[in-house]
C-alpha atoms as a printed R data frame, in Angstrom:
    type eleno elety resid chain resno       x      y      z
1   ATOM     1    CA   MET     A     1   0.204  0.002  0.311
2   ATOM     2    CA   SER     A     2   1.309  3.606 -0.774
3   ATOM     3    CA   ARG     A     3   2.817  5.467  2.359
4   ATOM     4    CA   GLU     A     4   2.465  8.817  0.125
5   ATOM     5    CA   PRO     A     5   0.831 11.829  2.164
6   ATOM     6    CA   PHE     A     6  -2.914 11.916  1.382
7   ATOM     7    CA   VAL     A     7  -4.410 14.795 -0.510
8   ATOM     8    CA   HIS     A     8  -6.495 17.094  1.527
9   ATOM     9    CA   ARG     A     9  -7.804 20.275  2.610
10  ATOM    10    CA   PHE     A    10  -7.149 22.400  6.179
11  ATOM    11    CA   GLU     A    11  -8.799 25.415  7.428
12  ATOM    12    CA   PRO     A    12  -7.717 26.900 10.351
13  ATOM    13    CA   ALA     A    13  -9.650 27.898 13.322
14  ATOM    14    CA   ALA     A    14 -11.174 30.746 12.943
15  ATOM    15    CA   GLU     A    15 -11.159 31.838 16.609
16  ATOM    16    CA   THR     A    16  -8.028 32.133 18.996
17  ATOM    17    CA   PRO     A    17  -7.818 29.934 21.040
18  ATOM    18    CA   SER     A    18  -9.306 27.026 18.810
19  ATOM    19    CA   GLU     A    19 -12.062 24.669 19.637
20  ATOM    20    CA   GLY     A    20  -9.780 21.838 18.404
21  ATOM    21    CA   THR     A    21  -9.603 20.384 15.218
22  ATOM    22    CA   LEU     A    22 -12.262 18.236 13.612
23  ATOM    23    CA   LEU     A    23 -10.701 15.633 11.264
24  ATOM    24    CA   LEU     A    24 -13.187 14.990  8.660
25  ATOM    25    CA   LEU     A    25 -12.760 11.408  7.085
26  ATOM    26    CA   HIS     A    26 -15.442 10.843  4.177
27  ATOM    27    CA   GLY     A    27 -17.783  7.653  3.109
28  ATOM    28    CA   THR     A    28 -16.722  5.842 -0.119
29  ATOM    29    CA   GLY     A    29 -16.946  8.008 -3.116
30  ATOM    30    CA   GLY     A    30 -16.172 11.179 -1.322
31  ATOM    31    CA   ASN     A    31 -13.500 13.328 -1.128
32  ATOM    32    CA   GLU     A    32 -11.590 15.933  0.703
33  ATOM    33    CA   ASN     A    33 -14.131 18.956  0.385
34  ATOM    34    CA   ASP     A    34 -17.050 16.501  1.507
35  ATOM    35    CA   LEU     A    35 -17.210 17.129  4.757
36  ATOM    36    CA   LEU     A    36 -16.469 20.595  5.316
37  ATOM    37    CA   PRO     A    37 -19.968 22.010  5.538
38  ATOM    38    CA   LEU     A    38 -20.496 19.225  8.166
39  ATOM    39    CA   GLY     A    39 -17.765 20.828  9.738
40  ATOM    40    CA   GLN     A    40 -18.598 23.649  9.680
41  ATOM    41    CA   ALA     A    41 -22.055 23.512 11.167
42  ATOM    42    CA   ILE     A    42 -20.677 20.664 13.994
43  ATOM    43    CA   SER     A    43 -18.188 23.628 15.139
44  ATOM    44    CA   PRO     A    44 -17.570 26.963 13.345
45  ATOM    45    CA   HIS     A    45 -14.752 27.747 15.328
46  ATOM    46    CA   ALA     A    46 -12.831 24.498 14.776
47  ATOM    47    CA   ALA     A    47 -10.002 24.040 12.755
48  ATOM    48    CA   LEU     A    48 -11.037 21.223  9.911
49  ATOM    49    CA   LEU     A    49  -8.701 18.644  8.552
50  ATOM    50    CA   ALA     A    50 -10.239 16.328  5.528
51  ATOM    51    CA   PRO     A    51  -7.871 13.892  3.752
52  ATOM    52    CA   ARG     A    52  -8.971 12.048  0.327
53  ATOM    53    CA   GLY     A    53  -9.030  8.200  1.005
54  ATOM    54    CA   GLN     A    54  -6.165  6.529 -1.174
55  ATOM    55    CA   VAL     A    55  -7.852  3.292 -2.317
56  ATOM    56    CA   LEU     A    56  -9.944  3.529 -5.505
57  ATOM    57    CA   GLU     A    57 -12.936  1.209 -5.641
58  ATOM    58    CA   HIS     A    58 -14.193  1.482 -9.094
59  ATOM    59    CA   GLY     A    59 -12.878  5.082 -9.354
60  ATOM    60    CA   MET     A    60 -14.126  5.809 -5.831
61  ATOM    61    CA   ALA     A    61 -12.472  6.848 -3.048
62  ATOM    62    CA   ARG     A    62 -12.264  4.681  0.168
63  ATOM    63    CA   PHE     A    63 -10.270  4.622  2.864
64  ATOM    64    CA   PHE     A    64  -9.501  1.080  3.122
65  ATOM    65    CA   CYS     A    65 -10.145 -1.775  1.007
66  ATOM    66    CA   ARG     A    66 -12.955 -4.066  1.500
67  ATOM    67    CA   LEU     A    67 -14.147 -7.424  0.259
68  ATOM    68    CA   ALA     A    68 -18.097 -6.989 -0.436
69  ATOM    69    CA   GLU     A    69 -20.247 -4.815  1.226
70  ATOM    70    CA   GLY     A    70 -19.966 -4.865  4.766
71  ATOM    71    CA   VAL     A    71 -17.420 -7.510  4.571
72  ATOM    72    CA   PHE     A    72 -13.480 -5.421  5.461
73  ATOM    73    CA   ASP     A    73 -10.255 -6.683  4.015
74  ATOM    74    CA   HIS     A    74  -8.713 -6.821  8.107
75  ATOM    75    CA   ASP     A    75  -5.370 -6.452  7.047
76  ATOM    76    CA   ASP     A    76  -5.586 -3.245  5.043
77  ATOM    77    CA   LEU     A    77  -7.591 -2.058  7.235
78  ATOM    78    CA   VAL     A    78  -5.260 -2.171  9.810
79  ATOM    79    CA   ALA     A    79  -2.193 -0.886  7.829
80  ATOM    80    CA   ARG     A    80  -4.324  1.942  6.631
81  ATOM    81    CA   THR     A    81  -4.960  2.866 10.363
82  ATOM    82    CA   HIS     A    82  -1.521  3.398 11.370
83  ATOM    83    CA   HIS     A    83  -0.389  5.353  8.051
84  ATOM    84    CA   LEU     A    84  -3.819  8.119  8.404
85  ATOM    85    CA   ALA     A    85  -2.628  8.056 12.604
86  ATOM    86    CA   ASP     A    86   0.886  8.134 11.343
87  ATOM    87    CA   TRP     A    87  -0.128 11.234  8.684
88  ATOM    88    CA   LEU     A    88  -2.617 12.754 11.404
89  ATOM    89    CA   ALA     A    89   0.926 13.214 13.392
90  ATOM    90    CA   ASP     A    90   2.668 14.548 10.858
91  ATOM    91    CA   ALA     A    91  -0.295 17.281  9.703
92  ATOM    92    CA   ALA     A    92  -0.512 18.246 13.081
93  ATOM    93    CA   LYS     A    93   2.998 19.783 12.880
94  ATOM    94    CA   GLU     A    94   2.925 21.366  9.887
95  ATOM    95    CA   HIS     A    95  -0.099 23.119 10.036
96  ATOM    96    CA   GLY     A    96   0.362 23.749 13.757
97  ATOM    97    CA   PHE     A    97  -2.994 22.302 15.819
98  ATOM    98    CA   ASP     A    98  -2.695 20.484 18.902
99  ATOM    99    CA   PRO     A    99  -2.568 16.703 18.043
100 ATOM   100    CA   LYS     A   100  -4.295 16.230 21.627
101 ATOM   101    CA   HIS     A   101  -7.095 17.805 20.583
102 ATOM   102    CA   VAL     A   102  -8.443 16.599 17.170
103 ATOM   103    CA   ILE     A   103 -12.108 14.904 16.796
104 ATOM   104    CA   ALA     A   104 -12.828 12.644 14.402
105 ATOM   105    CA   ALA     A   105 -15.729 13.123 12.412
106 ATOM   106    CA   GLY     A   106 -16.725 10.187 10.154
107 ATOM   107    CA   PHE     A   107 -19.727  8.991  7.456
108 ATOM   108    CA   SER     A   108 -20.028  5.449  6.531
109 ATOM   109    CA   ASN     A   109 -15.881  4.253  5.300
110 ATOM   110    CA   GLY     A   110 -14.972  7.323  7.044
111 ATOM   111    CA   ALA     A   111 -16.405  6.601 10.629
112 ATOM   112    CA   ASN     A   112 -15.384  3.035  9.965
113 ATOM   113    CA   ILE     A   113 -12.004  3.724  9.703
114 ATOM   114    CA   ALA     A   114 -12.388  6.196 12.399
115 ATOM   115    CA   GLY     A   115 -13.570  3.581 14.752
116 ATOM   116    CA   SER     A   116 -10.616  1.392 13.848
117 ATOM   117    CA   MET     A   117  -7.938  4.305 15.118
118 ATOM   118    CA   LEU     A   118  -9.842  4.698 18.240
119 ATOM   119    CA   LEU     A   119  -9.591  0.857 18.850
120 ATOM   120    CA   LEU     A   120  -5.858  0.821 17.246
121 ATOM   121    CA   ARG     A   121  -4.183  4.084 17.837
122 ATOM   122    CA   PRO     A   122  -6.589  5.494 20.490
123 ATOM   123    CA   GLU     A   123  -3.966  8.690 21.533
124 ATOM   124    CA   SER     A   124  -4.306  9.905 18.206
125 ATOM   125    CA   LEU     A   125  -8.064 11.135 18.758
126 ATOM   126    CA   ALA     A   126  -9.351 12.551 21.708
127 ATOM   127    CA   GLY     A   127 -13.091 11.276 20.486
128 ATOM   128    CA   ALA     A   128 -14.924 10.909 17.824
129 ATOM   129    CA   ILE     A   129 -18.534 11.637 15.607
130 ATOM   130    CA   LEU     A   130 -18.990  8.408 14.096
131 ATOM   131    CA   LEU     A   131 -21.903  8.610 11.557
132 ATOM   132    CA   ARG     A   132 -23.719  5.028 10.416
133 ATOM   133    CA   PRO     A   133 -20.516  3.521 11.250
134 ATOM   134    CA   MET     A   134 -20.099 -0.478 11.784
135 ATOM   135    CA   VAL     A   135 -17.681 -2.517 13.705
136 ATOM   136    CA   PRO     A   136 -14.644 -2.378 11.890
137 ATOM   137    CA   PHE     A   137 -13.278 -5.550 13.549
138 ATOM   138    CA   VAL     A   138 -13.552 -7.011 17.110
139 ATOM   139    CA   PRO     A   139  -9.809 -6.591 19.047
140 ATOM   140    CA   GLU     A   140  -8.402 -9.492 20.849
141 ATOM   141    CA   SER     A   141  -8.138 -7.162 23.797
142 ATOM   142    CA   LEU     A   142  -9.911 -3.744 24.501
143 ATOM   143    CA   PRO     A   143  -7.756 -0.091 24.089
144 ATOM   144    CA   LYS     A   144  -8.432  2.003 27.188
145 ATOM   145    CA   LEU     A   145 -10.688  4.656 25.860
146 ATOM   146    CA   GLY     A   146 -11.364  6.750 29.705
147 ATOM   147    CA   GLY     A   147 -11.485 10.272 29.192
148 ATOM   148    CA   LYS     A   148 -12.592  9.790 25.832
149 ATOM   149    CA   ARG     A   149 -16.639 10.990 23.936
150 ATOM   150    CA   VAL     A   150 -17.672  9.068 21.477
151 ATOM   151    CA   LEU     A   151 -21.176  9.745 19.281
152 ATOM   152    CA   VAL     A   152 -22.625  6.863 17.018
153 ATOM   153    CA   ALA     A   153 -25.215  8.399 15.111
154 ATOM   154    CA   ALA     A   154 -27.193  5.373 13.118
155 ATOM   155    CA   GLY     A   155 -29.981  5.244 11.738
156 ATOM   156    CA   GLN     A   156 -33.164  3.476 11.996
157 ATOM   157    CA   SER     A   157 -34.508  2.910  7.832
158 ATOM   158    CA   ASP     A   158 -30.812  1.922  7.450
159 ATOM   159    CA   PRO     A   159 -30.585 -0.907  4.871
160 ATOM   160    CA   ILE     A   160 -26.321 -1.140  4.922
161 ATOM   161    CA   VAL     A   161 -25.846 -1.161  8.998
162 ATOM   162    CA   PRO     A   162 -28.068 -3.504 10.737
163 ATOM   163    CA   ALA     A   163 -29.353 -1.717 13.812
164 ATOM   164    CA   ARG     A   164 -27.695 -4.519 16.086
165 ATOM   165    CA   GLN     A   165 -24.030 -3.032 14.164
166 ATOM   166    CA   SER     A   166 -24.239  0.317 15.984
167 ATOM   167    CA   GLU     A   167 -25.149 -0.848 19.205
168 ATOM   168    CA   MET     A   168 -22.398 -3.133 19.408
169 ATOM   169    CA   LEU     A   169 -19.957 -0.664 18.674
170 ATOM   170    CA   ALA     A   170 -21.158  0.913 20.978
171 ATOM   171    CA   GLU     A   171 -21.091 -1.592 23.896
172 ATOM   172    CA   MET     A   172 -17.965 -2.408 22.730
173 ATOM   173    CA   LEU     A   173 -16.543  1.572 23.340
174 ATOM   174    CA   ARG     A   174 -18.323  1.555 25.996
175 ATOM   175    CA   SER     A   175 -16.874 -1.738 27.701
176 ATOM   176    CA   ALA     A   176 -13.342  0.315 27.054
177 ATOM   177    CA   GLY     A   177 -13.656  2.919 28.862
178 ATOM   178    CA   ALA     A   178 -15.342  5.959 26.263
179 ATOM   179    CA   GLU     A   179 -17.954  7.566 26.925
180 ATOM   180    CA   VAL     A   180 -20.901  6.868 24.557
181 ATOM   181    CA   THR     A   181 -23.780  8.116 23.187
182 ATOM   182    CA   LEU     A   182 -25.894  6.183 20.815
183 ATOM   183    CA   HIS     A   183 -28.189  8.698 18.807
184 ATOM   184    CA   TRP     A   184 -30.788  7.256 16.756
185 ATOM   185    CA   SER     A   185 -32.334  9.081 13.493
186 ATOM   186    CA   PRO     A   186 -35.297  7.933 11.551
187 ATOM   187    CA   GLY     A   187 -33.580  7.874  8.363
188 ATOM   188    CA   ALA     A   188 -31.818  5.498  6.373
189 ATOM   189    CA   HIS     A   189 -27.897  5.499  5.624
190 ATOM   190    CA   GLY     A   190 -27.998  9.018  4.074
191 ATOM   191    CA   LEU     A   191 -27.473 11.434  6.993
192 ATOM   192    CA   ASP     A   192 -29.979 13.929  7.945
193 ATOM   193    CA   ARG     A   193 -30.882 17.024  9.916
194 ATOM   194    CA   SER     A   194 -30.860 15.368 13.328
195 ATOM   195    CA   ASP     A   195 -27.816 13.720 12.495
196 ATOM   196    CA   ILE     A   196 -25.994 17.517 12.263
197 ATOM   197    CA   ALA     A   197 -27.899 18.543 15.199
198 ATOM   198    CA   ALA     A   198 -26.789 15.862 17.352
199 ATOM   199    CA   ALA     A   199 -23.193 16.151 16.470
200 ATOM   200    CA   SER     A   200 -23.319 19.881 16.914
201 ATOM   201    CA   GLN     A   201 -24.893 18.954 20.547
202 ATOM   202    CA   TRP     A   202 -22.552 16.289 21.079
203 ATOM   203    CA   TRP     A   203 -19.889 19.242 20.439
204 ATOM   204    CA   GLN     A   204 -20.611 21.994 22.772
205 ATOM   205    CA   ALA     A   205 -21.537 19.226 25.964
206 ATOM   206    CA   GLY     A   206 -17.827 18.970 25.567
207 ATOM   207    CA   ARG     A   207 -16.881 22.209 24.932
208 ATOM   208    CA   SER     A   208 -18.818 22.613 28.322
209 ATOM   209    CA   THR     A   209 -17.006 20.151 30.196
210 ATOM   210    CA   GLY     A   210 -13.436 20.267 28.637
211 ATOM   211    CA   ALA     A   211 -13.574 17.329 27.451
212 ATOM   212    CA   GLY     A   212 -11.984 16.879 24.023
213 ATOM   213    CA   LYS     A   213 -10.663 20.631 23.403
C-alpha cells in the first residue's frame, strides 16, 4: 500500500484559542471537500482537516479495501489505520494544530476507519463522531478509552448498517471506557438534520465539560 501523504484540505480555526480540530473522513466516493460543510455546522470555530481516501474502488475513493459490502479487508484496514494515524501526527506539525485535541468526524467508510483508529491508535484521537458506522473489527483486547467521548449516529431505516451493528459498536466502546452517546435518526444511510443537530449538541456538551478541547 502507498505511504504517500494524503491529499487534503485544511481550514484553520476561525478564532484563537481554537475549539480543537475536526478530522473529517468522507464516505465511499467522497473527497476532501465533502464534509467541510458538516464540520462547519458541528463547530464554526474548530480547525478542519479533511483527507481524501487513498483506495479506489471502481473509481470511488475509500480509506481501506473491502472484500464485499460490509466485509472488510482486515489486514488492509489495520495497515491504513496506522498510516492515517501517522499522517495525522505529521499534519499537526505541518499545520500547527494541537494533536491532543483532535476529534474525528467520519461518515460510513470514514466512520469505520475512525472507529478503527480508536481501537488501534487511541492516542491519536480525543474522541469521535461516528456517522453510520459498523464494527470495524473485534480486537483481541480492548484499548483503554477512558476520558474519550464518542457519538454513534445510526439510522433506524439504514439498509446497509443493521441496528445491531451500531449497538454492538457502542457497547464495545463503552466496555473500553469511552463515554458513548448512541443517537438514532429515523432516516436511512444518508445523513439528515437530526444527525447534524445531534453532532453539534454533542460537540457543545464536550466544550462545556472541557472534554476533547
